[in-house]
N, C-alpha and C positions, 0 to 999 in steps of 0.2 A: 504493500500499499504506499509506503514511504518513497519507494522508488518510482512509482505512478507519479505520485505527487511532485517530485523533483521534474520528472521529465515534462509534466504539465506546465510546471512554472516556467522551466527553460523554454518551451514551445511558445508560451504566451509572451514570454520577455522577447523572443524573436520577432514574433508578429508585431508587437508593439514598436520596438525599434525599427523594423520594416516600414510600418505605417508612419511613423514620425520622419522618415528620411526624406530629405529633398534632393532631387537628383540633379547632378551636374550635366552640362550638355555633353561632356566627354563620355560620362557614365552612360547617359541615354544612348550615345551612339554605339558605344561598346555592346550594351545589352541588344541593341537592334542587330547588331552584326553576329551576334552569337546565336540570336533566337530565330532570325528570318529564316523561312522556308526554302527561298529560292537560294540562298547562300548555303544552306545545308546540301540542297540538291547538287549544286555546283561543286561543293567540296568531294560528293561522292564521284562526280565526273572526273574530278582530279585523281581519285584513287583508281577509278577505271584506267586513265591515262596511264598511271604508274605501272598497272598490271600489265598494260599493253607493252610498256617498254621491258619488262621482265620476259614477257612472251618472245619478243622480237630478239632478246639476247640469246635464246633459245636455239634461235636458228644457226648459231655458230657451233652448237655442241653437236656431238655425235647422239645418234639414236641408238636404243639398246632394248632388245626384246627377247623374251624366252617363249619357247612353245614346246609343247608336249601332245602325244595324242596315243590312242590304243584302240585295238580291236580283237574280238573274239573271233578266231577262226576255225572251222571244222572239215574235215574231207581232205581231199588232195590240195594241199596249199605249199606256197614256198615258204621255208623257214625265215624269217627275218635276219637270224643270226648267220646261219650257215649257206643261206641262199640257195639251198637245195630243194627240190620238190620232196615233201613227204606225203605218204599215202594213208589214209585212215587216221589222222591226227588231229587231235583238238588241242589248241594252245590260244595262250592271249600273248599278244605281242605289241609292242609300243615302240615309240622314239621320243628323243629330247632334243632340243636344239638352242642354240644361243645364236643372235644375229646382232651385229652393230654395223652402222652405215653413217656417213658423214658427207656433206656437201662441201665438195672442194672448192669449186667455183659455179657461179650462175649468174655472170654479168653483173657483178656487185649489187645484185637486188637485195640479198641480206643486209649489206652494210648500209644501203640507202633507206630500207624499211626500219633499220634501228634508229637512223637520224630522224626519220619521220616520228617515230614514236617519242623521241627527245622533245621534237617541236611540239607534239601533241600535248606534254606535259606543260610546256611554256604556254601554250594556247589555252589550256585549262585553267591555269593560274590567271592569266590575263581576263578570262571570261568572269572569273571570281571577283577580280579587283574591279571590273566594270560595274558588276552588280553592288560590291561593297561601296563603291562610288555613290551611285544611285540612291541605295539606303541611306547614307550618310547625308545627303542633301534632303532627303524627305525628312529625315529627323530633325535637322537644322532648321528646315521651314516650319516644323511642326513646333519645336521648341520656342521658335520666335513667335509664333501664332499664340502659344500660352503667355508668353509675356506682353504681347499686344493686348490680349484680353485682360490680363491684369491692370494693366495701366487705363485702359478704357473704364474698367470697373472702379478704380481709384477716383478717376475724373467724375463718373456718375456718383460716386458716394459724396464727392465734396460738392458736387451741385445740389444732391438731396439735401445735405446739411445746411447749406447757405438757405435753401427753400425753407427749411424749419425754422431758422433764425428769422427769416423775412415774415413767416406767420406769426411768430411771437411778437415782432415789431408791429406788424399790421393790426394784430389784436389790441395792442396798447393805443394805438392811433384811432382804432374803431371806438373804444372805449371812451377815448377822449373827444370823439366826436368829429374828427379831423378827415376821416375818410368814410364813404358809404359801406355798407355791409356787402354789396357786390363787389367792391374791391378786395375785401377781406376772402370772400368765396373764390375770387380769381387766383388769389395767392395759395389757397388750400388747392385749388385745380392744378396749380403748377408744380405744388409740392407732390401731389398724386401722380402726376406725369413723371416727374423726376424719380419717384419711388418705383415706378414700373420700368423706368430706364435703368435702374440698378439690378432689378430682377432681370430683364433682358441680358445685361452684360455678364451677370452671375451665369445666366444658361450659356452664353457665348463662352464663357471659360470653362465651363463644365464641358461643353462639346470639344473645346481645344485639348482639355487634358485628355478627353476620353480618345480623341483620335492619335493623340502623342501615345498614351499607354497601349493601344492596339499596335501602334508601329512596334513597342517595345514588347509586345505580347506578355504583359504583366496586368493583375488586377487593377482597376482603375480607383477601387475603394481606397480613401486617403492617400492617393498619389499627388504628388506635387513636385515642383521643380525649384532649383536655387535661382534666384535672380541672377541675370548676366548684366555685368556692367556695360550697358549700352552707353548711357549718358547722351550726350549731344554728340553725334559723330561728326568726323572731321569733313570740312567742306573740300579739302585736297584731294583730288583723285589719285588713287594708289598707282595708277598706271598713266602713261602719257597718250597712248593710243591702243588700239585693238590689237595691233599688229605685235607689239611687245607681249601680249599675252599669247597670242597664236604662235610665236615662235617658242615660248616655253612651253605650250601645250603639245606641241609636236613630239617632244621628247619625254612628256609626262602622262598623256592620256593612254590608257590600256587599248581602246579601240584603235589606236593608229598601231601601236606595236603589234597588235593581233593582225592587222591587215598586212603588215610587212612580214609577219611569220607566214601568212597564208601564201604569200609569193614564195618565199623559201621553200615551204612545202611542195608548192607546185613545180618548182624546179628539180626536186627529188624524184617528183612523180614522173616527170620526163625521163630522168636517168633510169628509173625503175622500168618504164615501157620500153625504152631502148636496150636495156639489158635482155629483152627476149631475142633480140638479133644475135646474141652471143651463144657459144655453146655451154652446157652444163655438163660438169665434171661430178661424179660420185665415185666414192670408195666405200667397200663393204668387207667385213670379215665375218666369218661364220664357223660354228662348231656343231656337230651332231652326233648322235650315237643311238642305238636302238638295243632292245632286249625282248627276251620271251621267256614265257613260263608254260612248260607242257603239262597240260591237265590229262590227257589220254593219247596213246597207251601210258600206263605208270610204269615206272622203272626206268625211264629214260632220264639221264641226268640233265638238270636244266642249267645249273650253275649259279655261283652267287651273282646277285644283281649288279654291284659295283664291278664285279670282274667283268660281266658282260658289256657293261658300259664303257669301261676302259679298254676292252678288247675290239670293240666295234666303232671307237671313236673316230671320227673323221673332221678334217678343218680345213679351210682354205681362206684366201682373200681374193677380192675382185676390184673391178674398177668398171666405170660405165661412162661414155662420152657421146652425149645427145646434142647433135648439130642441126639446128634449124635451117630448113631448105625453103619451105613454102607452107604456110598455114592459112590459105585463104586471104591474105591482107589484113588479117586481125592485128598482127604487130604495127603494121602502119598506121591503122586506124586508131589504136591505142596511143601511139605517139602523137598523131595529129590532135587526139582529144586531150592528151595531157599539155600539149602547146595551147590549145583555146582555152583550157582551164586557168593557165597562167595569165594570158590575156585579160580574162576575165576578173582574176584576183587584183591584178595591175589596175583595172578601172574602178575596182572597189575601193583600193586604196586612195585614189583620187577622189573619188566620191565622199569618202570618210574625211579626208582633207577638207573638201569644200563644205560640208555639212559642218565641220568643227569651226572652219573659218566663219562661216555666217552665223552659226551660234553665238561665238564670241563676238563678233560685230554687233549682233542684236543684243547681247548683253552688255556689251560697253555702252551702246546707245542707252539701254534701258537705265544703266547707273547714272548717265549724264542727265537723263530726263528726271529720274528720281530724286537726284542732288537738287535740280531746279527747282522741283515741287517741295521738298525739305527745306530750301533756303526761304521759299515764298511763305510756306506755312508758318515758319518762325517769324517772319515779319508781320504776317496776318496776326498771328496770335498776340503778340505784343501790342498790335494796335488795338485789337478786341479787348485786350485787358484794360488798356487806358481807357477805351471808350465805354466799357462796362463800368468802371471806377468813377468815370465822370457822370454817367447815366444813374448811377446809385445815389449819388450826391443831389443830383439835379432832382431825382424821384422824391427822397427824402425831404427836400425843400418844396416840394409840391408843384415844380414848374415841368414836370414831365409826367404825361399820362401812364397808366399801368400797360396800355398796349404797346407803346413805344419802348417803354422798359423791357418788356418782355421780348420783343425784337431784338434790341441789343444783348439781351441775356441769351437768346437762342443764338446769335451770331458768334458769341463766346464760346458756347458748347460746341458748336459746328466747328469752330477754329482749333479747340482743342483735340477733338477727335481727328481733325485733318493732320495735325500735328503729329499725332501718335502714329496714324498711319503712314505717313510719308516717312517717320524717322525709321519704322521696321521696315518698310519697302525699301528703302535705301540702304539699310544694314544690310538685308538678305541678299539683295543684288550686288553689293559690295562683296560679299563671301561666295556668291557664285563666280565673279571674276578671280578671287583668290583661289577657288577650287580648280578653275581651269588653267591657272598658272602654276598649280602644284604647291601652293603657299598657304593654304586653308590650315589654320590651327585651330582645333577643337578644344577650347579651354574655356 
């Protein structure tokens, strides 16, 4: 009972600790990389590629096989040991053998198949890296969406608190007879709308946390993330132009490396196809023996089993040379097909480069646009803060109507929302450029 209690307390402590944990960006990315199903599948593909390499190594090794057989014979038969015909004899006879063979030369096909298997491992690693990159970007975006939702919620709460204070002030003014009851009701209506906005932002935060938790494949209950010090992002662009990012990405992006490996693999495919023009040389060694046990007539000596094997042992070596002369142009067609495949992979490499260049150019333009929106949002927010401060004073002195005051307040709320959106949009798009340049740090 005591042991069960200790285990229960330990488990409870673990659960509580887990529930209180606030995940950092790096921890979120690491968790997603560990749990993502597509990544797990590609890791299995990598294991298959390693198995293929092991199999291709076996092509250089000799084959070895053993064989045996036996038969029961009656009547007039040849004795498998003496090789003489025996009449009215029933015996059991058999043979054993051992054979070994090796390919001496086959047009370097085994060597090129081994090189292809090595490329297969590298290709699988690059496929895995590509998916890991995609998952990492998804997580970064999801993480920033959570922070974005948190800031929106804080702004909504501040506005709701302001509305509460305005209701309190309006009540005092109503009781003093300086404003009508309708104006007090309008303040209450605005406060109700602000409270609804808080609830809406809470729902948005819950949804953002759910989406991120699903990416990490962890329970959403009590899941939360640590704050990332985004602050006020720098207005200085990290890169002067898209070309500088593109030049770096050519050496970093796994899809480019993979496309280059595909061309190398196609070259090996051409060499393998051409190997069929060359002769194939194989060598073999063998050893065999036989034995027999006379069942009828009785009395005829059979001999010891191992003595029979030793006395009937035969062995030898051999080789075979196969020279291709004509096979219906199949080899010619295979070589042509391999060359066309190489041209296809060369065009795919150019296509990958073009897609990457266009993506980076678009990403660079997105950063510039989001920076302009961010700078404009900062200016707008400062202006709306001053306008709201002035409107609040004017309203308190009774020189501004409630309708006009609400318009100013609404513009301030909209400006704060636009500021938050533009800030996180700029941060994420900047990280996208860092990703393509291979300089994204997940801290």
